[in-house]
N, C-alpha and C positions, 0 to 999 in steps of 0.2 A: 579596752585597748590601752589603758594606762597612759593616756595622752598627757596627763598632768605630771607623770612621774618620769617618763623617758625623755632624756635630753635630745634635742634635735637641732637642725640648723636654724639660725636666728629667724628666718622668714617663713619657716614651714607653717607656723601657726596651726598646730594640730587641733582638731575639734571642730565645732560648729563655726564656720566662717561667715555664713549668712543664715539667718533664721527665717522661717516662714510663719504663717499665722498660727501654727501649733499642731496641726493635724497632718499626719503622713498617710497618703492614700496608696502610693506605689513608690517603689525604690528604683532608681536608675544608678548604674555604676559605670565609671569611666576612669581611664588612667589619668587624664589631665582635664582640668576645668578649661573650658573655652566657650566661645559663643555658640559654636556648632554643637558642643556637648549639651549645653543648656537647651538649645532648640530641639534637639532630638529627645531630650528628657520630657519636654513639654508635649511633643508629638505622641509619645507613648503613654502619656497620662501620669507620669511620675512628678512628684513634687518634693522629693528628696534626692539629691545627687551626691553620691559618695565618690570621692576622687583620691588618688594617691598624691598628685601634685596640685596644690591649691592655687589661690588667686594672688598671693602676695609674695612670690619668690623674689621679685625685684625690689622689695622693701617699701618703705614709705615713699609715696610718689603722688603727683596730682591725679585726681580722678578724671582722666581724659581718655580718649580713644578706646582701646580694647577694654580697659578696666571699667570705664564708664558704661560701655555697651553691656558688659557682663552683669554688672550690678543692676543696671536699669532693667534688663531682661529678667533677672532673678526676682526683683521686687514686683514688677508688673505681672509676673506669672506665678508668684507666691511659691518659689522654689527655694528650699533650704539647701545649703552646700556644706557638706561635712568632709573635711580633708584629713587624711592620716598618712604620714610619711614613714619615718623610721619605726614607729610602733607597729606598723603593719608589716614592714620588711621582716622584723624579727619575731613576730608573734608565733608561738609554737604550734598553733592549730590552723590559723587562716593566713599565716604570713607568706609572703612571696617566696622566701628562701626555702622554707620547709616544703612548700607545695611544689616547687621546681624539683627538689630532690625526689619527692614521691612520684612526680610525673615521669621521671626518667628511671624509675624502678628501685629507688633506695628509700625504704621506709624508716630505716634506723640511721638517723643522723643526729649530730649533736651541735650545740651552738659553738661558735668560735669567732675570732676577730673582734677585738674590743674597739668600739667607736663611740665617743661621747659617753663613756661609762657603761655601755651595754654591749653584750655580745651580739653582733649584728648578723653574721652569716651562719651557714650550716656546713659541716664537714662530715665525711664518712670514710671508713675504710672499705674499699671495694676491690674487686678483681674483674676488670672488664677491659677488653681491647679498646684502644682509643677510637678506632674507626666505628665500632659498635656504639660507643657513647655518642659520637657525633651524629650517627643515624637516629638515635633516640631523641637527641636535642632537635634535630631538623623535623622530626615527626611532631614533637611537642609544639614548636613554633610555626609549623607548616611553612617552612622556608629555609633558605640556606643559613648555615652557621659558619662564620669566619674562623678558620682553624689555623692557629699559629703553633705548629707542632715542633717544639724543641725539647720536650720531655719524653718520658718512657712511652713505648707503644702499648704497654699494658698499664692501665691506671690503677694505682694502689691507694692513693690519698687524694680524695676529691673534695674540692671546696666550691661553694656556690654563694655568690653575693649578687643579687639582681641589680639592674640599673647600670650605673656608670662607675664601677669599682676597679676598672683596669689600671688606674693610676696607683693602686695599692699593691701592685704585683710583688714588689720586693718584701713588703710586710707579710703578704700571703705566703710566699716561699719560705719565709722565716718561721712559719708555723708548721712546716713539714708537708705542705701541699705540693703534689707533683702535677696536678691538673686543675686549672681554675676556670670556672664558668661564670661569666658575667654578661652584661648587656653590650657595653661598648668600652673602648679604651683609647687613650691618646696614642699618637704615632710612636712615641718613644718606648711605649710599653712592649712593642714587638721586638725592639732591640734588646730590651731588658730581659724578655722571655728567653731569647737566644743565649744571653750571657749567663742567666741563672740555670737554664736547662729545665724549663717548665712549659707545659702545654697551656696555651691561653685560648679559650673558646668563647667567641663573642656571638651571643644568640639574639642580640637586639635589646636596646634599652626598653623600648615600648613592649616588645613581645614578652620579655621576662617579668614584666610588672603588671600583667593583666590578671594574674592568678589571685592576688590578695583581695582586690576590690570585688571580684566575682564571689569569692568565698565569703567575704564579710556581708555582702548584700544578700546572698543566699541564706546565711545564718540568721540575719535579722528578719528576712521575709518569712522564714519558717517559724521563728519565735513569735512574731506578731501577726502571723497569718495574712501576709501581704503578697502581692505579685512583685516581681522584680525583673529588670532587663539590663543586659550589658550593652553599652554603646561603644561600638568598635570604631575608633578613629585613629588608625595607625599613623605614626609620624614619619615612618621611613628610617628611623634611627634605632 
């Protein structure tokens, strides 16, 4: 995953965040580390939890309340926690962005949008009606997609960055994208979309970031002949 090479946000702390006794029996995958995710991992017999959002986003802080509960549970149940953020978003095979592109029918996409020295997203030249693209996205996430439609009715240049990249809408438009798929956006991004003339499609932060952890867990399970399970704990965002 090149976690030591790819620059990320300061508190992402990609890689092993908590180690176990050294033997992995089963893999669990979740978008976010939480007490519930750790409990569900234990219930299914997993002792490695792979997550996209790890334990230390709030930075250095006292080991109290939720952090204490999570660490205590992990230690007592011998669960390792492996977190991978931007390296998973941009991975060309098991990354969130490339997998979303494939899920909506576009196998041929290329990296774009530089963030912290890496090309984070995926873009593709397409020819698809906007309403058809929205239908595909809604099927992909099994739910509604917020559609802020101020761009063309026929999509030609599609960009995807999972999670919360709506605040980058002006930079995205500057790269020639006419329709941008992400998870969530701030309020002002809708106004910016109208001013720019761009379609902004919000498919959910959580929903768009389930793909990578599933694919990584499946890859590791196949490689090491282990079972794996996805722990689905939607946040509603």
